[in-house]
Backbone bond lengths (Angstrom), bond angles and torsions (degrees), N, CA, C in turn:
res aa  C-N    CA-C-N  psi(-1)  N-CA   C-N-CA  omega(-1)  CA-C   N-CA-C  phi
1 M - - - 1.450 - - 1.513 110.72 -
2 R 1.348 117.17 -39.43 1.464 119.81 -178.56 1.518 112.00 -64.60
3 R 1.345 117.30 -28.69 1.461 120.29 179.53 1.529 111.50 -73.51
4 V 1.303 118.96 -27.28 1.454 123.35 -178.16 1.523 111.26 -77.21
5 V 1.327 118.21 -34.36 1.472 122.58 -176.14 1.530 112.55 -55.93
6 P 1.346 120.77 -46.97 1.467 118.80 179.47 1.524 112.88 -60.80
7 Y 1.324 117.57 -35.77 1.457 120.16 179.79 1.522 111.51 -69.39
8 V 1.331 116.32 -38.83 1.459 120.74 177.84 1.524 109.77 -65.78
9 V 1.333 117.02 -44.03 1.462 121.06 178.64 1.535 109.82 -62.36
10 F 1.342 116.97 -43.80 1.459 121.09 179.06 1.525 110.67 -61.68
11 A 1.327 118.10 -46.09 1.461 122.29 -179.07 1.529 110.94 -62.86
12 A 1.325 116.80 -42.71 1.468 120.34 178.90 1.522 110.54 -65.47
13 S 1.321 117.21 -41.52 1.465 120.98 178.56 1.519 111.11 -64.07
14 A 1.321 117.62 -43.11 1.464 121.82 179.14 1.526 110.60 -62.92
15 A 1.316 117.42 -42.88 1.464 121.10 179.09 1.524 110.82 -63.01
16 L 1.321 116.84 -43.05 1.458 120.87 178.14 1.527 110.74 -63.20
17 F 1.328 117.40 -43.52 1.454 121.86 179.12 1.525 110.76 -61.14
18 L 1.328 118.27 -47.45 1.463 121.68 -178.76 1.521 111.53 -64.25
19 T 1.311 116.84 -39.99 1.458 120.24 177.63 1.512 110.67 -62.37
20 T 1.308 117.35 -45.20 1.461 121.83 179.16 1.517 110.69 -65.03
21 A 1.321 117.74 -45.02 1.461 121.41 -178.43 1.518 111.02 -63.02
22 C 1.313 118.69 -42.58 1.453 121.90 -178.75 1.519 111.70 -66.14
23 S 1.308 117.81 -32.65 1.455 119.60 -178.15 1.523 112.60 -82.37
24 T 1.320 118.94 -13.44 1.450 119.72 -179.36 1.517 112.94 -104.21
25 V 1.324 118.35 -10.95 1.459 121.05 177.50 1.512 107.52 -89.65
26 G 1.329 117.81 118.15 1.449 121.37 -178.41 1.511 110.95 71.27
27 A 1.319 114.46 -150.73 1.454 120.55 -177.45 1.518 111.08 -70.62
28 L 1.311 115.08 148.23 1.461 120.62 174.37 1.523 106.95 -81.70
29 L 1.320 116.69 115.20 1.455 122.60 -174.70 1.521 109.74 -105.46
30 T 1.322 115.94 122.05 1.458 121.22 173.51 1.524 106.97 -115.57
31 A 1.308 117.19 -177.43 1.462 121.26 -177.59 1.528 112.43 -63.13
32 R 1.311 117.00 -32.32 1.464 120.02 -173.54 1.531 114.65 -115.10
33 S 1.331 117.80 -7.10 1.463 118.29 -177.09 1.526 111.78 -160.47
34 M 1.315 113.82 165.71 1.460 122.54 171.19 1.523 106.56 -124.49
35 S 1.327 116.70 142.40 1.455 120.70 178.08 1.524 109.28 -120.33
36 F 1.313 115.31 136.47 1.457 122.16 177.72 1.519 108.83 -118.65
37 T 1.316 116.56 135.84 1.461 120.44 177.71 1.525 109.92 -86.04
38 Q 1.298 114.64 165.84 1.457 122.07 176.04 1.530 110.25 -56.97
39 D 1.323 117.74 -44.03 1.467 121.19 -178.60 1.524 112.32 -64.31
40 E 1.329 118.10 -38.88 1.466 120.78 179.00 1.521 111.32 -61.61
41 I 1.318 116.34 -44.16 1.458 119.88 -179.69 1.527 110.51 -71.55
42 Q 1.323 117.37 -40.44 1.467 121.42 178.92 1.530 111.11 -58.41
43 Q 1.323 117.43 -42.84 1.466 120.83 -179.21 1.525 112.28 -60.04
44 K 1.324 117.69 -38.64 1.470 121.23 177.97 1.526 111.07 -74.67
45 L 1.312 116.78 -39.54 1.461 121.96 -176.07 1.526 112.28 -65.02
46 V 1.308 117.26 -43.95 1.463 121.45 -173.96 1.529 112.43 -63.62
47 T 1.335 118.00 -24.63 1.468 120.80 -178.70 1.523 112.84 -71.70
48 R 1.318 118.55 -12.97 1.470 122.43 -176.39 1.531 113.76 -95.37
49 F 1.295 117.69 3.24 1.468 121.03 -175.68 1.515 110.30 -130.68
50 P 1.347 117.78 152.87 1.465 130.77 13.94 1.528 112.16 -78.28
51 R 1.334 114.31 154.95 1.460 123.16 179.07 1.515 108.64 -132.25
52 D 1.333 115.96 139.73 1.462 122.45 178.36 1.525 109.55 -107.93
53 Y 1.339 116.48 137.52 1.454 122.64 177.50 1.514 107.79 -130.55
54 E 1.330 114.94 123.77 1.463 119.80 -177.50 1.512 110.24 -98.38
55 R 1.309 114.14 151.11 1.461 122.75 -178.82 1.521 107.34 -139.19
56 L 1.313 117.07 154.37 1.464 122.86 177.58 1.532 111.73 56.96
57 G 1.335 115.11 45.83 1.455 119.82 177.75 1.514 113.99 63.42
58 G 1.313 118.02 29.30 1.459 121.94 178.11 1.523 114.12 94.38
59 L 1.328 117.91 0.16 1.469 119.94 178.52 1.523 111.79 -71.01
60 L 1.313 116.40 -28.19 1.458 121.33 179.48 1.532 108.54 -126.46
61 T 1.319 117.07 128.75 1.461 121.89 176.46 1.523 108.67 -121.39
62 V 1.322 115.09 126.17 1.459 121.33 176.31 1.527 106.19 -107.32
63 T 1.323 116.51 123.51 1.459 121.94 178.70 1.514 109.11 -110.41
64 L 1.318 115.36 123.80 1.462 121.31 177.98 1.512 108.02 -105.21
65 M 1.333 115.89 135.61 1.461 120.61 -176.95 1.519 110.77 -149.95
66 N 1.315 115.08 166.96 1.462 123.26 173.98 1.530 113.84 52.87
67 P 1.341 118.40 55.97 1.474 118.75 178.30 1.522 110.89 -65.71
68 R 1.335 115.33 138.05 1.461 121.93 178.50 1.527 107.57 -128.35
69 L 1.323 115.17 107.02 1.450 120.89 -176.31 1.523 109.77 -92.06
70 S 1.310 115.65 139.36 1.460 120.13 173.11 1.529 108.36 -138.52
71 I 1.306 114.67 149.35 1.463 121.41 176.83 1.523 106.36 -125.38
72 P 1.320 116.32 88.68 1.468 119.04 -177.63 1.524 111.69 -61.60
73 V 1.322 115.77 131.97 1.463 121.06 178.10 1.524 108.45 -61.47
74 G 1.307 115.84 134.97 1.458 121.17 -179.83 1.522 113.49 90.64
75 E 1.313 118.12 -10.21 1.471 121.88 179.29 1.523 109.83 -96.30
76 R 1.319 116.23 154.80 1.460 121.21 178.87 1.532 111.70 -106.95
77 R 1.331 115.92 8.33 1.461 121.68 177.69 1.527 108.10 -132.10
78 L 1.327 115.55 145.08 1.459 118.05 174.16 1.524 108.81 -88.50
79 R 1.320 115.91 166.74 1.466 121.83 -179.29 1.527 107.97 -127.73
80 V 1.328 115.16 137.75 1.459 120.85 174.87 1.522 107.46 -127.61
81 D 1.335 115.65 122.98 1.466 122.31 175.14 1.524 108.12 -102.34
82 F 1.320 116.94 138.22 1.456 123.10 178.46 1.515 110.08 -126.41
83 D 1.338 116.31 148.60 1.452 121.29 162.42 1.520 105.53 -86.22
84 V 1.323 116.57 146.81 1.459 120.87 -177.16 1.524 109.42 -134.56
85 A 1.327 115.68 141.64 1.461 122.22 174.80 1.527 107.43 -125.02
86 V 1.311 116.12 145.07 1.457 121.76 -179.69 1.524 107.75 -119.09
87 G 1.334 116.01 124.10 1.457 121.57 178.57 1.510 110.19 -121.10
88 A 1.319 115.56 155.98 1.458 121.24 179.12 1.523 109.55 -119.80
89 L 1.328 115.48 153.28 1.460 122.85 176.89 1.522 112.91 54.28
90 G 1.312 116.12 46.52 1.458 121.62 175.19 1.513 115.84 80.22
91 A 1.308 118.34 4.99 1.469 121.05 179.01 1.529 109.67 -72.78
92 H 1.322 115.97 130.64 1.462 122.24 178.05 1.523 106.96 -109.31
93 R 1.307 116.04 97.30 1.460 121.34 -175.27 1.518 111.12 -88.59
94 R 1.323 115.64 148.70 1.464 121.42 178.14 1.533 111.50 -119.53
95 T 1.310 116.67 7.50 1.462 121.81 176.15 1.526 107.53 -103.32
96 P 1.329 118.32 119.89 1.466 120.53 -176.11 1.527 113.42 -62.59
97 D 1.344 114.09 139.21 1.459 122.21 173.06 1.524 110.89 -100.87
98 G 1.307 115.67 -10.39 1.459 119.98 -177.24 1.514 109.94 174.05
99 R 1.316 114.16 -158.03 1.454 119.31 -178.59 1.520 109.07 -151.81
100 F 1.329 114.81 163.33 1.459 119.90 170.78 1.520 108.60 -149.04
101 A 1.316 115.25 162.54 1.458 121.55 -178.52 1.522 109.23 -132.78
102 L 1.321 114.79 144.90 1.455 120.46 173.59 1.515 108.69 -130.12
103 T 1.326 115.23 156.01 1.463 121.09 171.92 1.522 107.41 -122.75
104 S 1.328 115.89 153.69 1.452 118.53 -177.43 1.523 110.76 -163.42
105 S 1.322 114.67 152.87 1.456 121.76 163.81 1.518 105.79 -85.87
106 L 1.326 116.78 -179.14 1.456 120.83 179.18 1.515 110.68 -129.15
107 R 1.321 115.07 154.50 1.461 121.92 173.23 1.523 107.78 -135.47
108 Y 1.313 116.44 153.18 1.457 121.25 176.37 1.515 108.77 -97.15
109 D 1.338 116.85 135.21 1.457 122.54 177.16 1.526 108.10 -116.18
110 P 1.344 118.41 112.79 1.462 119.82 -177.95 1.528 113.30 -64.51
111 A 1.328 118.02 -28.47 1.463 120.22 -179.77 1.527 111.59 -65.19
112 S 1.326 117.32 -41.62 1.470 120.67 179.64 1.526 111.81 -92.62
113 R 1.340 115.80 -10.62 1.472 121.65 -175.51 1.526 110.14 56.28
114 G 1.340 115.06 43.47 1.455 118.25 -176.51 1.512 114.08 -146.80
115 L 1.325 113.87 168.84 1.461 122.79 176.11 1.524 108.30 -93.27
116 H 1.329 115.78 125.45 1.462 122.73 -178.67 1.524 109.74 -114.49
117 L 1.326 115.69 155.41 1.459 120.18 172.44 1.522 108.91 -61.35
118 F 1.321 115.95 144.30 1.461 121.97 177.58 1.522 107.64 -134.10
119 E 1.332 115.31 120.65 1.460 122.39 -177.34 1.531 111.91 55.48
120 P 1.346 117.13 54.25 1.468 119.09 179.32 1.527 111.17 -70.92
121 R 1.330 114.99 149.24 1.466 121.85 177.61 1.515 109.21 -133.59
122 I 1.310 116.22 134.76 1.460 120.56 172.62 1.521 106.80 -77.60
123 E 1.327 115.92 124.57 1.455 121.29 -174.69 1.528 113.75 -101.89
124 D 1.326 116.12 -35.33 1.463 119.04 -171.64 1.523 109.00 -153.42
125 I 1.332 116.76 136.70 1.468 121.27 178.43 1.522 108.82 -139.00
126 E 1.314 115.25 132.24 1.465 122.15 173.58 1.524 107.52 -137.56
127 V 1.346 116.87 106.12 1.459 121.32 -179.67 1.523 108.14 -130.51
128 A 1.330 116.24 104.44 1.464 121.83 -177.09 1.525 111.72 -62.29
129 A 1.341 117.88 -34.75 1.470 121.25 -177.75 1.524 111.95 -62.55
130 L 1.314 117.18 -20.60 1.460 121.38 179.42 1.529 111.09 -103.93
131 G 1.311 116.53 21.14 1.453 120.23 -179.80 1.513 112.37 71.96
132 G 1.321 116.77 23.04 1.454 120.86 178.91 1.506 113.86 82.23
133 Q 1.340 117.33 -6.85 1.454 120.73 -179.66 1.520 109.58 -118.02
134 M 1.286 115.44 156.99 1.460 120.19 -179.82 1.518 109.03 -97.38
135 N 1.356 115.75 119.10 1.456 118.33 177.66 1.528 109.91 -83.17
136 D 1.344 115.97 173.87 1.464 120.46 -175.07 1.528 112.75 -63.54
137 N 1.341 117.70 -38.27 1.469 120.10 -179.93 1.525 110.93 -65.18
138 F 1.322 116.23 -44.16 1.454 119.76 180.00 1.524 110.31 -66.75
139 R 1.330 116.52 -43.55 1.469 120.55 178.10 1.523 109.83 -59.97
140 G 1.325 117.31 -43.74 1.463 121.40 179.39 1.514 111.90 -61.82
141 A 1.339 116.84 -44.81 1.468 120.75 179.44 1.520 110.88 -63.53
142 L 1.320 116.71 -42.70 1.460 121.19 -178.34 1.536 111.42 -67.47
143 N 1.319 116.41 -43.97 1.463 119.72 179.21 1.530 111.85 -68.51
144 E 1.332 116.77 -36.24 1.462 120.41 177.07 1.527 110.27 -63.96
145 W 1.338 115.92 -45.34 1.457 120.07 177.43 1.529 110.84 -61.42
146 L 1.318 116.93 -45.51 1.461 121.39 -176.90 1.527 110.87 -62.03
147 S 1.319 116.93 -43.54 1.459 121.10 178.63 1.525 111.19 -64.06
148 D 1.335 116.22 -44.46 1.465 120.92 179.46 1.527 110.81 -64.07
149 W 1.314 116.57 -45.53 1.463 121.43 -179.28 1.526 110.96 -60.71
150 A 1.335 116.16 -44.73 1.469 120.42 -178.24 1.532 111.43 -62.58
151 K 1.325 116.82 -35.94 1.459 120.43 -178.70 1.520 113.05 -79.65
152 S 1.317 116.78 -42.26 1.462 119.11 -166.12 1.519 116.29 -107.57
153 E 1.310 119.23 -22.83 1.460 120.19 -173.47 1.521 111.92 -122.04
154 P 1.316 116.73 124.68 1.465 118.44 176.74 1.529 111.06 -75.97
155 I 1.318 116.15 150.92 1.467 118.87 172.37 1.521 110.24 -87.08
156 Y 1.341 114.86 -16.26 1.460 120.28 175.73 1.518 107.31 -147.45
157 Q 1.319 116.78 124.09 1.458 121.03 -179.06 1.522 110.06 -111.72
158 F 1.316 116.45 132.03 1.456 122.12 179.47 1.526 108.89 -71.40
159 D 1.310 117.58 132.14 1.462 120.34 177.32 1.534 109.40 -89.45
160 N 1.333 116.40 172.54 1.466 120.81 -176.81 1.524 112.60 -60.06
161 T 1.335 117.23 -34.48 1.467 120.47 179.26 1.524 110.89 -63.36
162 L 1.322 116.32 -45.14 1.460 120.39 -179.92 1.531 110.87 -66.71
163 I 1.323 117.09 -42.42 1.466 120.37 177.28 1.531 109.49 -60.18
164 G 1.328 116.74 -41.53 1.465 120.91 178.10 1.518 112.15 -62.65
165 R 1.323 116.78 -38.99 1.470 120.69 179.25 1.521 111.86 -68.78
166 M 1.337 116.77 -26.09 1.465 120.10 177.92 1.525 110.92 -71.60
167 G 1.327 116.53 -25.68 1.460 119.99 -179.75 1.513 111.31 63.91
168 S 1.324 116.06 -133.29 1.470 120.83 -177.92 1.528 112.68 -86.57
169 R 1.322 116.88 -1.96 1.470 119.37 -179.93 1.520 110.27 -71.05
170 R 1.309 116.74 148.59 1.462 121.57 178.64 1.526 109.59 -119.55
171 V 1.314 115.14 158.22 1.461 120.70 179.48 1.519 108.65 -78.59
172 E 1.329 115.47 128.15 1.462 121.00 179.62 1.521 112.59 -108.20
173 G 1.316 118.06 -14.45 1.456 120.32 178.85 1.515 111.14 172.56
174 T 1.314 114.48 171.11 1.462 121.14 177.45 1.516 109.39 -134.10
175 R 1.318 114.32 155.26 1.466 119.92 174.52 1.524 108.20 -153.99
176 I 1.294 115.16 159.90 1.460 121.37 175.57 1.517 105.98 -111.24
177 E 1.339 114.80 123.49 1.457 119.81 -171.59 1.530 109.60 -150.19
178 N 1.320 116.34 132.87 1.466 122.01 176.66 1.522 113.05 52.79
179 G 1.324 116.60 40.24 1.465 120.83 176.81 1.515 114.29 74.56
180 Q 1.335 118.06 16.38 1.457 122.05 178.66 1.516 110.35 -134.92
181 V 1.334 114.94 160.17 1.456 120.92 172.28 1.524 106.63 -95.33
182 V 1.332 115.60 125.58 1.463 121.23 -179.04 1.522 107.68 -113.52
183 V 1.328 116.11 126.65 1.460 122.94 177.63 1.525 107.63 -107.61
184 E 1.339 116.11 117.59 1.465 121.99 -178.50 1.527 109.71 -80.53
185 L 1.332 116.03 134.09 1.463 122.07 -179.92 1.522 110.71 -113.25
186 G 1.304 115.61 148.45 1.457 120.45 176.68 1.513 110.57 -141.77
187 G 1.327 113.84 170.02 1.437 126.22 177.08 1.436 117.09 16.05
């Protein structure tokens, strides 16, 4: 009997370790939902920037860089702050001229296997190069980019490991709750 006890203790310890490790790598997956922290989403988001967006046939270039995502506790929308640079005549600048912030809900898109902005809103803009105000060309470029980004590019894309862990369950909805993104799973 004494020889069996160490093996039982080892097996129980290994099972506990694997359970803990699996729940802390990537999203926390439960039977009915997955939860993503602010840091998990930020790590994926930052790899996609800086990005250049041209307007007026290349006469105006808006460069977005340094995204900073936050999920304020008690809020139902996440916030993303960007540094922004404005260039003319095809110039792609990497020195910020100002910043802007947007808030958004999220939606899951099965085609991209990712979380996309849903109903994003520009909340705050400060661009010294434009005299502190946003002109129509800059507003148009920013809104065009925001609309395109929300439709076509996820801020967080599920990898094959996460899809495999979901099994046959499908995403039924998303919500922002307690400073995390929660993805509801069904059937």
